[in-house]
N, CA, C and O atoms as a MOPAC input file, in Angstrom:
PM7 MOZYME 1SCF
protein

 N     10.99900 1     3.82500 1     3.22500 1
 C      9.93800 1     3.79400 1     2.31900 1
 C      9.22600 1     4.53100 1     2.33400 1
 O      8.87100 1     4.89900 1     3.45400 1
 N      8.66600 1     5.11100 1     1.27100 1
 C      7.53400 1     6.59100 1     1.23200 1
 C      7.29400 1     5.87300 1    -0.25000 1
 O      8.09900 1     5.39400 1    -1.05000 1
 N      5.37500 1     6.04700 1    -0.28600 1
 C      4.94100 1     5.96600 1    -1.42600 1
 C      5.22800 1     6.94800 1    -2.38300 1
 O      4.86300 1     8.01100 1    -1.88200 1
 N      5.74900 1     7.17100 1    -3.63500 1
 C      5.99700 1     7.81900 1    -4.44200 1
 C      4.99800 1     8.81700 1    -4.68100 1
 O      3.88700 1     8.40900 1    -5.01700 1
 N      5.18500 1    10.03200 1    -4.57300 1
 C      3.46400 1    11.52700 1    -4.88200 1
 C      3.31400 1    10.98500 1    -5.91400 1
 O      4.12800 1    10.25900 1    -6.48400 1
 N      1.75600 1    11.42200 1    -6.42400 1
 C      0.96100 1    11.11300 1    -7.37100 1
 C     -0.09800 1     9.63300 1    -7.34200 1
 O     -1.22000 1     9.39700 1    -7.78900 1
 N      0.46900 1     9.18700 1    -6.91200 1
 C     -0.29900 1     7.77900 1    -6.74500 1
 C     -1.13100 1     7.84700 1    -5.46700 1
 O     -0.59000 1     8.33600 1    -4.47600 1
 N     -1.88800 1     7.58300 1    -5.41600 1
 C     -3.52100 1     8.20900 1    -4.75700 1
 C     -4.44000 1     6.51500 1    -4.92300 1
 O     -4.56100 1     5.82800 1    -5.93700 1
 N     -4.80500 1     6.33200 1    -3.93700 1
 C     -5.67100 1     5.37800 1    -3.55000 1
 C     -7.24300 1     6.25300 1    -3.46400 1
 O     -7.63700 1     7.30100 1    -2.95200 1
 N     -7.85100 1     5.12000 1    -4.30300 1
 C     -9.32400 1     6.07100 1    -5.10700 1
 C    -10.53500 1     5.00500 1    -4.69300 1
 O    -10.21600 1     3.82100 1    -4.58400 1
 N    -12.01900 1     5.42700 1    -4.44100 1
 C    -12.42900 1     4.32100 1    -4.71700 1
 C    -12.60700 1     4.55500 1    -6.24600 1
 O    -12.48800 1     5.65900 1    -6.77800 1
 N    -13.00300 1     3.00400 1    -7.11100 1
 C    -13.42600 1     2.69400 1    -8.39400 1
 C    -14.34100 1     2.13100 1    -8.36000 1
 O    -14.01700 1     1.01100 1    -8.75600 1
 N    -15.45200 1     2.13000 1    -8.12100 1
 C    -16.63700 1     1.10700 1    -8.40400 1
 C    -16.25900 1     0.50500 1    -7.00200 1
 O    -15.56400 1    -0.51000 1    -6.98300 1
 N    -16.69300 1     1.09400 1    -5.79800 1
 C    -16.52900 1     0.75700 1    -4.63400 1
 C    -15.52900 1    -0.46500 1    -3.93700 1
 O    -15.72700 1    -1.26100 1    -3.01900 1
 N    -14.32900 1    -0.19800 1    -4.86400 1
 C    -12.94000 1    -1.13200 1    -5.03900 1
 C    -11.82300 1    -0.22400 1    -4.66400 1
 O    -11.33700 1     0.45000 1    -5.57300 1
 N    -11.27600 1    -0.08900 1    -3.28900 1
 C    -10.08200 1     0.58700 1    -3.27500 1
 C     -9.14900 1     0.48200 1    -4.31900 1
 O     -8.76000 1    -0.65900 1    -4.56700 1
 N     -8.62500 1     1.56100 1    -5.09800 1
 C     -7.61900 1     1.20600 1    -6.45500 1
 C     -6.63600 1     2.42800 1    -6.23200 1
 O     -6.99500 1     3.54200 1    -5.85000 1
 N     -5.47400 1     2.08700 1    -6.49800 1
 C     -4.45100 1     2.97300 1    -6.64700 1
 C     -4.45500 1     3.54700 1    -8.11400 1
 O     -4.75900 1     2.84600 1    -9.07900 1
 N     -4.02900 1     5.12000 1    -8.23200 1
 C     -3.83700 1     5.25800 1    -9.65600 1
 C     -2.68800 1     5.83000 1    -9.49600 1
 O     -1.99700 1     5.78200 1    -8.47800 1
 N     -2.40600 1     6.48700 1   -10.67300 1
 C     -1.73600 1     7.69800 1   -11.12500 1
 C     -2.38900 1     9.04300 1   -11.16500 1
 O     -2.87800 1     9.10400 1   -12.29300 1
 N     -2.71200 1    10.39400 1   -10.38900 1
 C     -2.87000 1    11.36100 1   -10.57900 1
 C     -1.66500 1    12.31700 1   -11.67600 1
 O     -2.10200 1    13.19100 1   -12.42400 1
 N     -0.47900 1    12.05700 1   -11.62800 1
 C     -0.00400 1    12.83700 1   -12.70600 1
 C      0.26500 1    12.58400 1   -13.84300 1
 O      0.48100 1    11.37300 1   -13.79200 1
 N      0.45100 1    12.99900 1   -15.20000 1
 C      0.62200 1    12.52400 1   -16.54700 1
 C      1.83100 1    11.92100 1   -16.11800 1
 O      1.60800 1    10.77700 1   -15.72300 1
 N      3.05300 1    12.25300 1   -16.04000 1
 C      4.12200 1    10.74200 1   -15.69500 1
 C      3.73000 1     9.69500 1   -15.25800 1
 O      4.18900 1     8.60900 1   -15.61200 1
 N      2.91400 1     9.83400 1   -14.50800 1
 C      1.98200 1     8.66600 1   -13.88200 1
 C      1.39800 1     7.42800 1   -14.36700 1
 O      1.56600 1     6.21700 1   -14.22400 1
 N      0.51500 1     8.36800 1   -15.10600 1
 C     -0.66500 1     7.12900 1   -15.71100 1
 C      0.00500 1     5.87800 1   -16.26000 1
 O      1.15900 1     6.14100 1   -16.60100 1
 N     -0.22800 1     4.98100 1   -16.40100 1
 C      0.15900 1     3.95900 1   -16.99800 1
 C     -1.29400 1     3.26300 1   -16.90900 1
 O     -1.95100 1     3.25700 1   -15.86700 1
 N     -1.62200 1     2.81400 1   -17.83500 1
 C     -3.19000 1     1.86300 1   -17.10800 1
 C     -2.80100 1     0.46000 1   -17.09200 1
 O     -3.70000 1    -0.37700 1   -17.00700 1
 N     -1.54200 1     0.07500 1   -17.16300 1
 C     -0.96500 1    -1.31600 1   -16.18700 1
 C     -0.91200 1    -1.07300 1   -15.29300 1
 O     -0.77700 1    -2.19200 1   -14.79600 1
 N     -0.89300 1     0.06600 1   -13.92400 1
 C     -0.50700 1     0.06300 1   -12.87300 1
 C     -1.37300 1     0.71200 1   -12.41600 1
 O     -1.08800 1     1.60700 1   -11.62000 1
 N     -3.11700 1     0.37600 1   -12.89700 1
 C     -4.14300 1     0.80900 1   -11.96500 1
 C     -4.60100 1    -0.85600 1   -10.43400 1
 O     -5.23400 1    -1.88300 1   -10.67800 1
 N     -4.15200 1    -0.56200 1    -9.45300 1
 C     -4.10100 1    -1.68700 1    -8.96100 1
 C     -4.96000 1    -1.42900 1    -7.20900 1
 O     -4.85300 1    -0.63100 1    -6.27800 1
 N     -5.79800 1    -2.65400 1    -7.54200 1
 C     -7.76700 1    -2.84300 1    -6.60600 1
 C     -6.32700 1    -3.40800 1    -5.76900 1
 O     -5.34200 1    -3.94700 1    -6.27300 1
 N     -6.65200 1    -3.00000 1    -3.97400 1
 C     -6.28000 1    -3.39200 1    -3.22400 1
 C     -6.98900 1    -3.80500 1    -2.41100 1
 O     -8.05500 1    -3.22900 1    -2.19400 1
 N     -6.44900 1    -5.44600 1    -1.38800 1
 C     -7.34400 1    -5.39700 1    -0.18900 1
 C     -7.80300 1    -4.63800 1     0.73600 1
 O     -7.65000 1    -3.42400 1     0.60400 1
 N     -8.52900 1    -5.20200 1     1.98700 1
 C     -9.22000 1    -4.46500 1     2.88400 1
 C     -7.72800 1    -4.06400 1     3.80100 1
 O     -7.38600 1    -2.89200 1     3.96300 1
 N     -7.08700 1    -5.01900 1     4.24700 1
 C     -5.66700 1    -4.62500 1     4.77900 1
 C     -4.39800 1    -4.00800 1     3.91300 1
 O     -3.54400 1    -3.26100 1     4.39200 1
 N     -4.44100 1    -4.42400 1     2.67400 1
 C     -4.03300 1    -2.78400 1     1.80100 1
 C     -3.64200 1    -1.70700 1     2.18700 1
 O     -2.74400 1    -1.11800 1     2.78900 1
 N     -5.13900 1    -1.55200 1     1.35400 1
 C     -6.14700 1    -0.37000 1     1.29800 1
 C     -5.83100 1     0.39200 1     2.96200 1
 O     -5.48900 1     1.57400 1     2.95700 1
 N     -5.92700 1    -0.12600 1     3.92200 1
 C     -5.87400 1    -0.01200 1     5.48100 1
 C     -4.21600 1     0.64500 1     5.42400 1
 O     -3.99600 1     1.85300 1     5.33800 1
 N     -3.28300 1    -0.27000 1     5.48100 1
 C     -1.87000 1     0.47000 1     5.03300 1
 C     -1.72300 1     1.66300 1     4.31800 1
 O     -1.15400 1     2.71800 1     4.59800 1
 N     -2.18500 1     1.38300 1     3.59500 1
 C     -1.65600 1     2.65700 1     2.31200 1
 C     -2.22100 1     3.86500 1     2.61200 1
 O     -1.54400 1     4.86400 1     2.37100 1
 N     -3.46700 1     4.01600 1     3.15100 1
 C     -4.18800 1     4.87400 1     4.29000 1
 C     -3.07100 1     5.51300 1     5.10500 1
 O     -2.70400 1     6.67500 1     4.93200 1
 N     -2.55900 1     4.68300 1     5.99800 1
 C     -1.63600 1     4.97200 1     7.32800 1
 C     -0.24600 1     5.12200 1     7.27600 1
 O      0.55900 1     5.32800 1     8.18400 1
 N     -0.05400 1     4.95600 1     5.79600 1
 C      1.37700 1     5.60200 1     5.33200 1
 C      1.17900 1     6.54100 1     4.58700 1
 O      1.58100 1     7.56300 1     5.14200 1
 N      0.74400 1     6.75600 1     3.55300 1
 C      0.53000 1     8.02300 1     2.87500 1
 C      0.92900 1     9.51700 1     3.18600 1
 O      0.26000 1    10.33300 1     3.82000 1
 N      1.98500 1     9.67300 1     2.68800 1
 C      2.36300 1    10.62500 1     2.82600 1
 C      3.46900 1    11.16400 1     3.88700 1
 O      3.66000 1    12.34900 1     4.16000 1
 N      4.13300 1    10.08100 1     4.40900 1
 C      5.02700 1     9.88300 1     5.27200 1
 C      5.80800 1     8.26600 1     5.17800 1
 O      5.35800 1     7.23300 1     4.68200 1
 N      7.46500 1     8.58000 1     6.02600 1
 C      8.08600 1     7.55200 1     5.66700 1
 C      7.87900 1     6.29400 1     6.49800 1
 O      7.57900 1     6.53500 1     7.66800 1
 N      7.95000 1     5.27900 1     6.23800 1
 C      7.71900 1     3.87300 1     6.88300 1
 C      8.48400 1     2.70100 1     6.58900 1
 O      9.22500 1     2.57300 1     5.61400 1
 N      8.22800 1     1.69800 1     7.64400 1
 C      9.25300 1     0.73100 1     7.76000 1
 C      8.26600 1    -0.69000 1     7.47200 1
 O      7.03900 1    -0.64000 1     7.56000 1
 N      9.04800 1    -1.99200 1     7.10300 1
 C      8.19200 1    -3.36100 1     7.18900 1
 C      7.80300 1    -3.51100 1     8.53500 1
 O      6.91900 1    -4.30300 1     8.85800 1
 N      8.42100 1    -2.78500 1     9.36200 1
 C      7.80200 1    -2.73000 1    10.89600 1
 C      7.10600 1    -2.18800 1    11.38400 1
 O      6.77200 1    -2.43600 1    12.54300 1
 N      6.63000 1    -1.25600 1    10.69100 1
 C      5.51000 1     0.17400 1    11.00500 1
 C      4.37000 1    -0.68700 1    10.32400 1
 O      3.25900 1    -0.54600 1    10.83400 1
 N      4.48600 1    -1.69600 1     9.08300 1
 C      3.57000 1    -2.24300 1     8.68400 1
 C      2.57500 1    -3.13100 1     9.61700 1
 O      1.35400 1    -3.19900 1     9.75800 1
 N      4.00600 1    -3.94400 1    10.33300 1
 C      3.66000 1    -5.06000 1    11.22600 1
 C      2.64400 1    -4.99500 1    12.16400 1
 O      1.76500 1    -5.80300 1    12.46400 1
 N      3.04900 1    -3.36600 1    12.76800 1
 C      3.02900 1    -3.18600 1    14.02200 1
 C      1.17800 1    -2.52800 1    13.73500 1
 O      0.18300 1    -2.61500 1    14.45500 1
 N      1.33600 1    -2.04800 1    12.69500 1
 C     -0.70700 1    -1.51200 1    12.25100 1
 C     -1.11200 1    -2.66200 1    11.84600 1
 O     -2.20300 1    -2.45000 1    11.31600 1
 N     -0.84400 1    -3.85900 1    11.78100 1
 C     -1.69100 1    -5.18800 1    11.07900 1
 C     -1.43600 1    -5.94900 1    12.43800 1
 O     -2.34900 1    -6.77400 1    12.45500 1
 N     -0.81000 1    -6.09400 1    13.40500 1
 C     -1.13200 1    -6.44000 1    14.11300 1
 C     -1.98300 1    -5.88100 1    15.16800 1
 O     -2.90800 1    -6.65700 1    15.40800 1
 N     -2.01700 1    -4.58400 1    16.04400 1
 C     -2.85300 1    -3.64400 1    16.65500 1
 C     -4.34400 1    -3.83200 1    15.93500 1
 O     -5.22800 1    -4.36800 1    16.60400 1
 N     -4.70100 1    -3.28500 1    14.23400 1
 C     -5.87700 1    -3.68800 1    14.10200 1
 C     -6.35900 1    -4.75100 1    13.81700 1
 O     -7.58600 1    -4.73800 1    13.70800 1
 N     -5.85500 1    -5.69500 1    13.64900 1
 C     -6.24600 1    -6.92100 1    13.29300 1
 C     -6.50900 1    -8.46000 1    14.41500 1
 O     -7.12100 1    -9.51800 1    14.26600 1
 N     -5.43500 1    -7.67700 1    15.85600 1
 C     -5.25200 1    -8.78200 1    16.27300 1
 C     -4.51900 1   -10.25900 1    15.80200 1
 O     -5.03000 1   -11.32100 1    16.15800 1
 N     -3.56800 1   -10.23500 1    15.16600 1
 C     -2.97100 1   -11.28700 1    14.45000 1
 C     -1.57200 1   -11.40600 1    15.11100 1
 O     -1.06300 1   -10.54400 1    15.82700 1
 N     -1.04300 1   -12.55800 1    14.77900 1
 C      0.01100 1   -12.77500 1    15.43400 1
 C      1.42400 1   -12.27600 1    14.21000 1
 O      1.57500 1   -12.47700 1    13.00500 1
 N      2.35900 1   -11.47300 1    15.39300 1
 C      3.23600 1   -10.94200 1    14.52800 1
 C      3.61000 1   -11.52600 1    13.59500 1
 O      3.61200 1   -10.76000 1    12.63100 1
 N      3.96500 1   -12.56500 1    13.31900 1
 C      4.55300 1   -13.43500 1    12.50500 1
 C      3.81700 1   -13.48700 1    11.10600 1
 O      4.46000 1   -13.40500 1    10.06000 1
 N      2.65400 1   -13.60600 1    11.12700 1
 C      1.50000 1   -13.59800 1    10.45300 1
 C      1.12800 1   -12.35500 1    10.00900 1
 O      0.23100 1   -12.25600 1     9.17200 1
 N      1.84300 1   -11.13000 1    10.57000 1
 C      1.47700 1    -9.61800 1     9.85700 1
 C      2.86300 1    -9.37500 1     9.54500 1
 O      3.21800 1    -8.21200 1     9.35000 1
 N      3.70800 1   -10.33900 1     9.47100 1
 C      5.05200 1    -9.34900 1     9.04900 1
 C      4.92900 1   -10.15800 1     7.76500 1
 O      5.52800 1    -9.69500 1     6.79400 1
 N      4.04500 1   -11.63700 1     7.55100 1
 C      4.58300 1   -12.28900 1     6.14800 1
 C      3.97200 1   -11.09700 1     4.96900 1
 O      4.42100 1   -10.61100 1     3.93100 1
 N      2.42000 1   -10.90900 1     5.94900 1
 C      1.51700 1   -10.43800 1     4.87500 1
 C      1.94700 1    -8.85200 1     4.63600 1
 O      1.52700 1    -8.30600 1     3.61600 1
 N      2.74100 1    -8.13800 1     5.52100 1
 C      3.55300 1    -6.80700 1     4.80400 1
 C      4.08700 1    -7.23000 1     4.35300 1
 O      3.79600 1    -6.87900 1     3.21000 1
 N      4.90500 1    -7.93100 1     4.28200 1
 C      6.27200 1    -8.47400 1     3.04000 1
 C      5.56500 1    -8.73600 1     2.12000 1
 O      5.93300 1    -8.10500 1     1.12900 1
 N      4.55100 1    -9.48100 1     1.89100 1
 C      4.05700 1    -9.38600 1     0.46400 1
 C      3.34800 1    -8.23400 1     0.22300 1
 O      3.16500 1    -8.10900 1    -0.98800 1
 N      2.89100 1    -7.37500 1     0.84400 1
 C      1.91300 1    -6.06300 1     0.20500 1
 C      3.25600 1    -5.45000 1    -0.01100 1
 O      3.32700 1    -5.20200 1    -1.21500 1
 N      4.26100 1    -5.12000 1     0.54200 1
 C      5.38700 1    -4.39900 1     0.26100 1
 C      6.05100 1    -4.84900 1    -1.35200 1
 O      6.55400 1    -4.14300 1    -2.22600 1
 N      5.80000 1    -6.31000 1    -1.28600 1
 C      6.41600 1    -6.64500 1    -2.34800 1
 C      5.75800 1    -6.20200 1    -3.65800 1
 O      6.51900 1    -5.81500 1    -4.54500 1
 N      4.42000 1    -6.21000 1    -3.89600 1
 C      3.31900 1    -6.23300 1    -4.65500 1
 C      3.57400 1    -4.39900 1    -4.84900 1
 O      3.23900 1    -4.05500 1    -5.98200 1
 N      3.83800 1    -3.79200 1    -4.40100 1
 C      3.99700 1    -2.27700 1    -4.21600 1
 C      5.43400 1    -2.13400 1    -5.08700 1
 O      5.42100 1    -2.08400 1    -6.31700 1
 N      6.14900 1    -2.10000 1    -4.63100 1
 C      7.58000 1    -2.52100 1    -5.19000 1
 C      7.53700 1    -3.12600 1    -6.60000 1
 O      7.89300 1    -2.29200 1    -7.43200 1
 N      7.28300 1    -4.05200 1    -7.01200 1
 C      6.97100 1    -4.87900 1    -8.33300 1
 C      6.13100 1    -3.56100 1    -9.12300 1
 O      6.77800 1    -2.92900 1    -9.95800 1
 N      4.76400 1    -3.17700 1    -8.86500 1
 C      4.35300 1    -2.26800 1    -9.81600 1
 C      4.92900 1    -0.66900 1   -10.13300 1
 O      4.68200 1     0.09800 1   -11.06400 1
 N      6.07400 1    -0.48900 1    -8.55800 1
 C      6.62700 1     0.83800 1    -8.73700 1
 C      5.37000 1     2.02800 1    -7.36000 1
 O      5.04900 1     3.21500 1    -7.30300 1
 N      5.19900 1     1.29500 1    -6.87400 1
 C      4.48300 1     2.62500 1    -5.96100 1
 C      4.94700 1     3.40100 1    -5.05500 1
 O      4.44800 1     4.43700 1    -4.61500 1
 N      6.56000 1     2.54600 1    -4.59100 1
 C      7.11500 1     2.95300 1    -3.51700 1
 C      8.58000 1     3.10500 1    -3.51400 1
 O      9.25100 1     2.12300 1    -3.83300 1
 N      9.10100 1     4.08600 1    -3.23100 1
 C     10.31300 1     4.25500 1    -2.99300 1
 C     11.55000 1     3.50700 1    -1.74900 1
 O     11.21800 1     2.99600 1    -0.68000 1
 N     13.04100 1     3.64300 1    -2.29200 1
 C     13.23900 1     3.55000 1    -0.61000 1
 C     14.57500 1     4.57900 1    -0.38200 1
 O     15.02300 1     4.76700 1     0.74800 1

């Protein structure tokens, strides 16, 4: 998977928010505020290919949580990103 080029994580009023920076991606229905974990993952994979397992490993390493918890969290985050069209497979 990969984040679609043109979507960027920015600080909007103190909150990590994904916005479309190209004219074709500007859709105010797709301004999405991320929680701390999702923002960490976004920054970690921006500009490169990644898998669910990559995200799981990052969460386990950063937060010292159980792998099954990290997998559920990473899957939820990916599902949200897919739903709004931020990533391509």
